[in-house]
C-alpha positions as CSV (number, residue, x, y, z in Angstrom):
1,X,0.0,0.0,0.0
2,X,2.8,2.4,0.8
3,X,4.3,1.7,-2.7
4,X,1.0,2.4,-4.4
5,X,0.6,5.7,-2.4
6,X,4.1,6.8,-3.5
7,X,3.3,6.0,-7.2
8,X,0.1,8.0,-6.9
9,X,2.0,10.9,-5.4
10,X,4.6,10.8,-8.2
11,X,1.8,10.8,-10.9
12,X,0.2,13.7,-9.2
13,X,3.5,15.6,-9.1
14,X,4.0,14.9,-12.8
15,X,0.5,16.2,-13.6
16,X,1.1,19.4,-11.7
17,X,4.5,19.9,-13.4
18,X,3.0,19.3,-16.8
19,X,0.4,22.1,-16.2
20,X,2.9,24.5,-14.6
21,X,6.1,24.1,-16.6
22,X,6.4,25.7,-20.1
23,X,6.0,23.5,-23.1
24,X,9.6,24.1,-24.3
25,X,11.0,22.8,-21.0
26,X,8.7,19.8,-21.1
27,X,9.9,19.0,-24.6
28,X,13.5,19.3,-23.5
29,X,12.9,17.0,-20.5
30,X,11.1,14.5,-22.8
31,X,14.1,14.5,-25.2
32,X,16.5,13.9,-22.3
33,X,14.4,11.0,-21.0
34,X,14.3,9.5,-24.5
35,X,18.1,9.8,-24.8
36,X,18.6,8.1,-21.5
37,X,16.3,5.3,-22.5
38,X,18.1,4.8,-25.8
39,X,21.5,4.6,-24.1
40,X,20.3,2.0,-21.7
41,X,18.2,-0.2,-23.9
42,X,19.8,-3.0,-25.9
43,X,17.7,-2.2,-29.0
44,X,17.8,0.3,-31.9
45,X,14.6,1.9,-33.1
46,X,13.6,3.1,-36.6
47,X,10.5,5.1,-37.3
48,X,8.5,4.8,-40.6
49,X,6.0,7.6,-40.8
50,X,3.0,7.4,-43.1
51,X,3.8,10.8,-44.7
52,X,7.1,12.6,-45.4
53,X,7.5,16.0,-43.8
54,X,5.1,17.9,-41.7
55,X,2.5,18.8,-44.3
56,X,1.1,15.2,-44.6
57,X,1.0,15.5,-48.4
58,X,3.7,13.2,-49.8
59,X,3.0,9.6,-48.9
60,X,5.9,7.4,-47.7
61,X,6.1,4.3,-50.0
62,X,7.9,2.4,-47.3
63,X,5.0,2.7,-44.9
64,X,2.7,1.1,-47.5
65,X,5.2,-1.7,-48.1
66,X,5.4,-2.4,-44.3
67,X,1.6,-2.5,-44.1
68,X,1.5,-5.0,-47.0
69,X,4.4,-7.1,-45.5
70,X,2.8,-7.3,-42.1
71,X,-0.5,-8.3,-43.8
72,X,1.3,-11.2,-45.5
73,X,3.1,-12.2,-42.3
74,X,-0.2,-12.3,-40.4
75,X,-1.7,-14.5,-43.2
76,X,1.1,-17.0,-43.8
77,X,3.2,-16.8,-40.7
78,X,0.8,-16.9,-37.7
79,X,2.1,-16.0,-34.3
80,X,3.2,-19.1,-32.3
81,X,0.7,-20.4,-29.8
82,X,3.2,-19.5,-27.0
83,X,3.1,-15.8,-27.9
84,X,0.0,-13.7,-27.4
85,X,-1.9,-12.9,-30.6
86,X,-1.8,-9.1,-31.4
87,X,-4.9,-7.1,-31.8
88,X,-5.8,-7.0,-35.5
89,X,-8.0,-4.8,-37.7
90,X,-10.2,-6.5,-40.4
91,X,-11.3,-4.9,-43.6
92,X,-12.4,-5.9,-47.1
93,X,-10.0,-5.5,-50.0
94,X,-10.1,-2.2,-51.9
95,X,-12.7,-2.2,-54.6
96,X,-14.5,-5.2,-53.1
97,X,-17.6,-3.2,-52.1
98,X,-20.7,-4.4,-53.9
99,X,-19.0,-7.6,-55.0
100,X,-20.9,-10.7,-53.7
101,X,-17.7,-12.7,-53.7
102,X,-15.9,-10.2,-51.4
103,X,-17.2,-11.9,-48.3
104,X,-15.7,-15.2,-49.3
105,X,-12.3,-13.5,-50.2
106,X,-9.6,-13.2,-47.6
107,X,-10.1,-10.1,-45.5
108,X,-7.3,-7.6,-45.2
109,X,-5.5,-8.0,-41.8
110,X,-3.6,-5.1,-40.4
111,X,-2.0,-4.4,-37.1
112,X,-4.2,-2.3,-34.8
113,X,-2.7,1.0,-33.5
114,X,-0.3,0.8,-30.6
115,X,0.2,-3.0,-30.9
116,X,3.3,-5.0,-31.9
117,X,4.1,-7.9,-34.1
118,X,7.3,-10.0,-33.9
119,X,9.2,-11.0,-37.0
120,X,12.4,-13.0,-37.5
121,X,15.1,-12.5,-40.2
122,X,18.6,-14.0,-40.6
123,X,18.4,-15.4,-37.0
124,X,17.4,-12.1,-35.4
125,X,14.2,-11.2,-33.6
126,X,12.6,-8.0,-34.9
127,X,9.5,-6.2,-33.6
128,X,7.1,-3.9,-35.5
129,X,4.9,-1.5,-33.5
130,X,2.1,0.4,-35.1
131,X,1.7,3.9,-33.6
132,X,-1.3,6.2,-34.0
133,X,-1.3,9.6,-32.4
134,X,-4.1,12.3,-32.5
135,X,-2.8,15.8,-33.0
136,X,-3.6,18.3,-30.3
137,X,-6.7,20.4,-31.0
138,X,-7.3,18.4,-34.2
139,X,-9.0,15.2,-35.2
140,X,-6.2,14.3,-37.6
141,X,-4.1,11.2,-36.8
142,X,-0.5,10.6,-37.5
143,X,0.4,7.0,-38.1
144,X,3.7,5.4,-38.2
145,X,5.5,2.0,-37.8
146,X,8.5,1.6,-35.5
147,X,11.0,-1.2,-36.1
148,X,13.1,-2.5,-33.1
149,X,16.4,-4.2,-33.9
150,X,18.9,-5.7,-31.5
151,X,22.0,-3.5,-31.1
152,X,24.3,-6.5,-31.1
153,X,23.4,-7.1,-34.7
154,X,25.2,-5.1,-37.5
155,X,22.4,-2.6,-37.9
156,X,23.3,-1.2,-41.3
157,X,23.8,-4.5,-43.1
158,X,20.9,-6.1,-41.4
159,X,18.6,-3.2,-42.1
160,X,19.5,-3.0,-45.8
161,X,19.0,-6.7,-46.5
162,X,15.8,-6.8,-44.4
163,X,14.2,-3.9,-46.2
164,X,15.1,-5.4,-49.5
165,X,13.3,-8.6,-48.4
166,X,10.4,-6.6,-47.1
167,X,10.0,-4.7,-50.4
168,X,10.1,-7.8,-52.5
169,X,7.5,-9.5,-50.4
170,X,5.2,-6.5,-50.4
171,X,5.6,-6.1,-54.2
172,X,4.7,-9.7,-54.8
173,X,1.6,-9.4,-52.6
174,X,0.5,-6.1,-54.3
175,X,0.9,-7.7,-57.7
176,X,-1.3,-10.7,-56.8
177,X,-4.0,-8.9,-54.9
178,X,-4.4,-5.6,-56.7
179,X,-7.9,-5.0,-58.2
180,X,-7.6,-4.9,-62.0
181,X,-9.6,-2.8,-64.4
182,X,-10.5,-3.0,-68.1
183,X,-10.1,0.5,-69.7
184,X,-11.3,2.0,-72.9
185,X,-10.7,5.4,-74.4
186,X,-13.4,8.1,-74.6
187,X,-15.1,9.0,-77.9
188,X,-13.9,11.9,-80.0
189,X,-14.9,15.4,-79.2
190,X,-13.8,15.5,-75.6
191,X,-10.4,15.5,-73.8
192,X,-8.6,12.2,-74.2
193,X,-9.3,10.0,-71.2
194,X,-10.0,6.5,-70.1
195,X,-13.1,5.0,-68.5
196,X,-13.0,1.6,-66.9
197,X,-14.9,-1.4,-65.4
198,X,-13.6,-4.2,-63.2
199,X,-11.7,-6.8,-65.2
200,X,-13.1,-10.3,-64.4
201,X,-12.4,-12.3,-67.6
202,X,-12.3,-16.1,-66.7
203,X,-9.7,-17.0,-69.4
204,X,-6.4,-18.4,-68.0
205,X,-3.6,-20.4,-69.6
206,X,-5.2,-23.5,-68.0
207,X,-8.3,-23.0,-70.1
208,X,-6.6,-22.2,-73.4
209,X,-6.4,-24.9,-76.0
210,X,-2.8,-24.2,-77.1
211,X,0.0,-26.5,-78.1
212,X,1.8,-27.4,-74.8
213,X,5.2,-26.4,-76.1
214,X,3.9,-23.0,-77.4
215,X,2.1,-22.4,-74.1
216,X,5.2,-23.2,-72.1
217,X,7.3,-20.9,-74.1
218,X,4.8,-18.1,-73.9
219,X,4.5,-18.5,-70.1
220,X,8.3,-18.5,-69.7
221,X,8.5,-15.3,-71.9
222,X,5.9,-13.5,-69.8
223,X,7.4,-14.5,-66.5
224,X,10.9,-13.4,-67.6
225,X,9.5,-10.1,-68.7
226,X,7.7,-9.5,-65.4
227,X,10.9,-10.3,-63.5
228,X,13.2,-8.4,-65.8
229,X,13.6,-5.1,-64.0
230,X,17.3,-5.5,-63.4
231,X,17.9,-6.7,-67.0
232,X,16.1,-3.8,-68.6
233,X,17.9,-1.3,-66.4
234,X,21.3,-2.9,-67.0
235,X,20.8,-2.9,-70.8
236,X,19.3,0.5,-71.0
237,X,16.2,-0.6,-72.8
238,X,12.6,0.5,-71.9
239,X,10.8,-2.1,-69.8
240,X,8.2,-3.0,-72.4
241,X,7.5,-5.8,-74.9
242,X,5.4,-6.1,-78.0
243,X,3.3,-9.0,-79.2
244,X,1.6,-9.4,-82.6
245,X,-1.2,-12.0,-82.5
246,X,-2.5,-13.0,-85.9
247,X,-4.8,-15.7,-87.2
248,X,-8.3,-16.2,-88.4
249,X,-11.4,-15.1,-86.5
250,X,-12.2,-17.4,-83.6
251,X,-8.6,-18.6,-83.2
252,X,-8.5,-17.3,-79.6
253,X,-6.6,-14.0,-79.8
254,X,-8.8,-12.1,-77.3
255,X,-8.9,-15.1,-74.9
256,X,-5.1,-15.2,-75.0
257,X,-4.9,-11.5,-74.2
258,X,-7.2,-12.1,-71.2
259,X,-5.1,-15.1,-70.1
260,X,-1.9,-13.0,-70.3
261,X,-3.5,-10.2,-68.2
262,X,-4.7,-12.7,-65.6
263,X,-1.3,-14.4,-65.5
264,X,0.6,-11.2,-64.9
265,X,-2.2,-9.4,-62.9
266,X,-2.1,-6.4,-65.2
267,X,-4.7,-3.9,-66.1
268,X,-6.0,-4.0,-69.7
269,X,-6.2,-0.8,-71.9
270,X,-8.3,-1.5,-75.0
271,X,-7.3,1.3,-77.3
272,X,-9.8,2.1,-80.1
273,X,-7.8,4.1,-82.6
274,X,-10.9,5.3,-84.5
275,X,-11.8,7.3,-81.4
276,X,-8.5,9.2,-81.3
277,X,-8.4,12.5,-83.2
278,X,-4.8,13.6,-83.2
279,X,-1.3,12.2,-82.5
280,X,-1.2,14.4,-79.4
281,X,-4.3,12.8,-78.0
282,X,-2.6,9.4,-78.5
283,X,0.4,10.5,-76.5
284,X,-1.9,11.9,-73.8
285,X,-3.7,8.5,-73.5
286,X,-0.3,6.7,-73.2
287,X,0.8,9.0,-70.4
288,X,-2.4,8.2,-68.5
289,X,-1.9,4.4,-68.5
290,X,-0.5,2.8,-65.4
291,X,2.6,0.7,-65.0
292,X,2.0,-3.1,-65.2
293,X,-0.6,-2.7,-68.0
294,X,-1.5,-4.5,-71.2
295,X,-2.2,-2.0,-74.0
296,X,-4.3,-3.7,-76.7
297,X,-5.1,-2.5,-80.3
298,X,-7.3,-5.1,-81.9
299,X,-7.6,-5.5,-85.6
300,X,-4.8,-3.1,-86.3
301,X,-5.1,-3.5,-90.0
302,X,-8.8,-2.3,-89.9
303,X,-8.5,0.4,-87.2
304,X,-6.8,2.9,-89.6
305,X,-5.6,2.8,-93.1
306,X,-2.1,3.7,-91.9
307,X,-0.3,2.4,-95.0
308,X,-2.5,4.5,-97.2
309,X,-2.0,7.6,-95.1
310,X,1.7,7.5,-95.8
311,X,1.1,7.7,-99.6
312,X,-1.8,10.1,-99.5
313,X,-0.6,12.7,-97.1
314,X,1.5,14.7,-99.6
315,X,-1.2,14.4,-102.3
316,X,-3.8,16.0,-100.1
317,X,-1.6,19.0,-99.3
318,X,-0.5,19.7,-102.8
319,X,-4.0,20.3,-104.2
320,X,-3.9,23.9,-103.0
321,X,-0.4,24.8,-104.1
322,X,0.7,26.2,-107.5
323,X,1.7,23.9,-110.4
324,X,5.4,24.4,-110.0
325,X,5.4,23.5,-106.2
326,X,3.1,20.6,-106.9
327,X,5.5,19.0,-109.4
328,X,8.4,19.2,-106.9
329,X,6.3,17.7,-104.1
330,X,5.1,15.0,-106.4
331,X,8.7,14.2,-107.4
332,X,9.7,14.1,-103.8
333,X,6.8,11.8,-102.9
334,X,7.7,9.6,-105.9
335,X,11.2,9.3,-104.5
336,X,9.9,8.4,-101.1
337,X,7.6,5.7,-102.4
338,X,10.2,4.2,-104.7
339,X,12.9,4.1,-102.1
340,X,10.5,2.9,-99.4
341,X,11.6,5.2,-96.6
342,X,11.1,3.3,-93.4
343,X,8.5,4.5,-90.9
344,X,6.8,6.9,-93.4
345,X,5.4,9.9,-91.6
346,X,2.4,11.7,-92.8
347,X,1.5,14.8,-90.6
348,X,-1.7,15.0,-88.7
349,X,-2.8,18.3,-90.1
350,X,-6.1,16.7,-91.2
351,X,-6.9,15.8,-87.6
352,X,-6.1,12.1,-87.8
353,X,-3.8,9.7,-86.2
354,X,-0.9,8.9,-88.5
355,X,1.6,6.1,-88.8
356,X,4.2,8.3,-87.3
357,X,2.1,8.9,-84.3
358,X,1.4,5.3,-83.8
359,X,5.1,4.4,-84.1
360,X,6.0,7.0,-81.5
361,X,3.3,5.5,-79.3
362,X,4.8,2.0,-79.5
363,X,8.6,2.7,-79.8
364,X,9.3,6.4,-79.5
365,X,10.5,8.5,-76.6
366,X,6.9,8.8,-75.2
367,X,6.7,5.0,-75.0
368,X,9.3,5.1,-72.1
369,X,7.0,7.1,-69.8
370,X,6.3,4.1,-67.6
371,X,7.5,0.7,-66.8
372,X,6.4,-2.9,-67.2
373,X,4.0,-2.4,-70.2
374,X,3.1,-4.9,-72.9
375,X,1.7,-3.7,-76.2
376,X,-0.4,-6.2,-78.1
377,X,-1.6,-5.9,-81.7
378,X,-4.1,-8.3,-83.2
379,X,-5.0,-8.9,-86.8
380,X,-6.7,-11.5,-88.9
381,X,-4.3,-10.9,-91.7
382,X,-0.6,-10.2,-90.8
383,X,0.1,-9.2,-94.4
384,X,-2.2,-6.2,-94.1
385,X,-0.1,-4.6,-91.3
386,X,2.4,-1.9,-92.3
387,X,5.9,-3.4,-92.1
388,X,7.1,-0.4,-90.1
389,X,4.9,-1.6,-87.2
390,X,6.4,-5.0,-87.2
391,X,10.0,-4.1,-86.7
392,X,12.0,-5.6,-83.8
393,X,11.6,-3.4,-80.7
394,X,8.0,-2.7,-81.6
395,X,6.5,-6.2,-82.0
396,X,9.1,-8.4,-80.4
397,X,7.1,-11.7,-80.7
398,X,4.9,-12.7,-83.6
399,X,2.5,-15.3,-82.5
400,X,0.4,-17.1,-85.1
401,X,-2.9,-18.7,-83.8
402,X,-4.5,-20.9,-86.4
403,X,-6.7,-24.0,-86.6
404,X,-6.9,-26.5,-83.7
405,X,-4.2,-29.2,-83.6
406,X,-4.9,-32.7,-82.5
407,X,-4.0,-31.9,-78.9
408,X,-6.3,-28.8,-78.8
409,X,-9.3,-30.8,-80.1
410,X,-8.9,-33.5,-77.4
411,X,-8.4,-30.8,-74.7
412,X,-11.5,-28.9,-75.8
413,X,-13.7,-32.1,-75.8
414,X,-12.5,-32.9,-72.3
415,X,-13.2,-29.4,-71.0
416,X,-16.6,-28.8,-72.7
417,X,-18.3,-32.2,-72.3
418,X,-16.0,-34.1,-69.9
419,X,-14.9,-36.8,-72.3
420,X,-11.2,-37.7,-71.9
421,X,-11.2,-41.0,-73.7
422,X,-13.5,-42.0,-76.6
423,X,-13.0,-44.2,-79.6
424,X,-13.9,-41.4,-82.0
425,X,-11.3,-39.0,-80.6
426,X,-8.6,-40.9,-82.5
427,X,-10.7,-40.4,-85.7
428,X,-10.9,-36.7,-84.9
429,X,-7.1,-36.5,-84.5
430,X,-6.7,-38.3,-87.8
431,X,-8.9,-35.8,-89.5
432,X,-6.9,-32.9,-88.2
433,X,-3.7,-34.5,-89.4
434,X,-5.3,-35.1,-92.8
435,X,-5.9,-31.4,-93.2
436,X,-9.3,-30.7,-91.5
437,X,-9.2,-27.2,-90.0
438,X,-11.5,-25.8,-87.3
439,X,-10.7,-22.9,-85.1
440,X,-11.2,-23.2,-81.3
441,X,-14.4,-21.1,-81.6
442,X,-15.8,-23.4,-84.2
443,X,-15.0,-26.5,-82.2
444,X,-16.4,-24.9,-79.0
445,X,-19.6,-24.0,-80.9
446,X,-20.2,-27.7,-81.9
447,X,-19.5,-28.9,-78.4
448,X,-21.5,-26.2,-76.6
449,X,-24.8,-26.9,-78.4
450,X,-24.5,-30.6,-77.4
451,X,-23.0,-30.2,-74.0
452,X,-25.9,-32.1,-72.4
453,X,-25.2,-35.2,-74.6
454,X,-21.4,-35.9,-74.7
455,X,-21.8,-38.8,-77.1
456,X,-23.7,-36.7,-79.6
457,X,-21.2,-33.8,-79.2
458,X,-18.2,-36.0,-80.1
459,X,-20.0,-37.6,-83.0
460,X,-21.1,-34.3,-84.5
461,X,-17.6,-32.9,-84.1
462,X,-16.1,-35.9,-85.9
463,X,-18.6,-35.6,-88.7
464,X,-17.8,-31.9,-89.2
465,X,-14.1,-32.7,-89.3
466,X,-14.6,-35.5,-91.8
467,X,-16.7,-33.1,-94.0
468,X,-13.9,-30.6,-94.0
469,X,-11.4,-33.3,-95.0
470,X,-13.6,-34.1,-98.0
471,X,-13.7,-30.4,-98.9
472,X,-10.0,-30.0,-98.8
473,X,-9.6,-28.8,-95.2
474,X,-11.2,-25.4,-95.8
475,X,-14.4,-24.3,-94.2
476,X,-15.4,-21.6,-91.8
477,X,-12.7,-19.1,-91.1
478,X,-9.9,-21.6,-90.7
479,X,-9.2,-22.6,-94.3
480,X,-5.8,-22.1,-95.6
481,X,-4.3,-21.0,-92.2
482,X,-1.0,-22.3,-90.9
483,X,-0.7,-24.0,-87.6
484,X,0.2,-22.2,-84.4
485,X,3.7,-20.8,-84.3
486,X,6.1,-18.5,-82.6
487,X,8.4,-16.0,-84.2
488,X,10.6,-13.9,-82.0
489,X,12.4,-10.9,-83.5
490,X,15.3,-9.7,-81.4
491,X,16.5,-6.2,-81.8
492,X,19.4,-5.9,-84.3
493,X,19.0,-9.5,-85.6
494,X,20.2,-10.2,-89.2
495,X,16.7,-11.3,-90.2
496,X,15.5,-7.7,-89.4
497,X,18.3,-5.8,-91.1
498,X,19.0,-8.0,-94.1
499,X,16.9,-9.6,-96.8
500,X,17.9,-12.2,-99.3
501,X,21.5,-13.2,-100.1
502,X,24.5,-10.9,-99.5
503,X,24.9,-10.3,-103.2
504,X,21.3,-9.2,-103.5
505,X,21.6,-7.0,-100.5
506,X,24.7,-5.4,-102.0
507,X,22.9,-4.6,-105.2
508,X,20.0,-3.2,-103.3
509,X,22.3,-0.9,-101.3
510,X,24.1,0.3,-104.4
511,X,20.9,0.9,-106.2
512,X,19.5,2.9,-103.3
513,X,22.5,5.2,-103.2
514,X,22.3,5.7,-107.0
515,X,18.6,6.7,-106.7
516,X,19.5,9.2,-103.9
517,X,22.3,10.8,-106.0
518,X,20.0,11.1,-109.0
519,X,17.2,12.5,-106.9
520,X,19.5,15.2,-105.3
521,X,20.7,16.1,-108.8
522,X,17.1,16.6,-110.1
523,X,16.2,18.6,-107.0
524,X,19.3,20.8,-107.4
525,X,18.4,21.5,-111.1
526,X,14.8,22.3,-110.2
527,X,15.9,24.7,-107.6
528,X,18.3,26.5,-110.0
529,X,15.6,26.8,-112.7
530,X,13.1,28.2,-110.2
531,X,15.7,30.7,-108.9
532,X,16.4,31.8,-112.5
533,X,12.7,32.4,-113.2
534,X,12.4,34.5,-110.1
535,X,15.5,36.5,-111.1
536,X,17.6,35.4,-108.1
């Protein structure tokens, strides 16, 4: 009792002193007390505030990473039964409101204010404490995390490696749990912007009927790209990759795009070029895209007549000029067409997106405004795409999706109607090898309308394949298409820079220089004659 009375007396004295002494002196005494504690304690402390500075405007990324890391630790590394369970705060994931499946999803676990959580790293015991203080005469809260490390450990080396481990774990969790969106650009007439809806496409690589070797190679390529931060920084290349998906309608191009987005956990930006008025609007849309995104331009050969723009741009501008200027411009355009200047660049004076603008979008300086982006072009006819768009560094991988192979037919039958083994499946595979061609969409249509009767579904599919064999393999949209294939174009590869034999290349090079010399001579003579007429 005597000890309790002394404690109460001390508390009363502290209260009186707090009310009597000036705030500056109290702050000094508090600092001295903290210094005394730090010198006597066997631990080092590091604070991680939620905001940098006193204005609470600039967020601290490390605070967000610690929050995610502790959430992952609470989910996958529960506190041992011998240690008391810390007080936790439960909440639904961001963007889960209104989603019926949100209740079944894992809730977000976070450490409640003024509670601690232990962690272990490299044989050391570390403690995180979540602080939350209410400012005086304000309802605003200042939150922070405090990390406690043992002083006997090499603090600088341990802290550096531990924070790298923490950032990697938080980045992986953010990648796997972030809500994803499907974006589309706004119509013409207003400022260039994106509108979006939640992206919940069910397609995955497990549901795609692709050749196993092709699927494995594509997955490895995507995974290497997502983990290539150090590689792209070391080589000085923008962290982006281009894919050209080409094949007949129904070959699975859109489903493959959705599977790529689901595999990488990327947002999808479906860019409709016919809604873009100017090249500047195209650049503005690119700047507004997020990192870790998939930018898709479907049916690139139909979106804009880019190849024609290159040849028509000069003709449209020469109609209002005099006859003499028109002749010179036409001769210049004739030279450009004959010499096939790469990446032809019509201007956008007529208020349209040009080939030059699209090239800058995919491979120019503006394409580097962001990281971890994949640009996908799709087309039904690869020959209809301007060659300037297909150069290495723009479309790095050309992926051909064609008619179903024998493996894809068997896989689709098993997935749609649940038949893994059937005597007619061998007949179906024989028909495919004999030249019968059906796209995945066509096979799925036959199976879908008979999904309640698996026997009928298989028989009808085999009958359709046999009919296509009798008609030469054509039919539907798959006739005449090659099988699935992969073509990768590395930057600077000989296949990109050279065509034909070395002798033929040499002749082409000499002929090109000869055309340039002749053109410059003609241009010089025209300039002299015009100057003479003007009396210069």
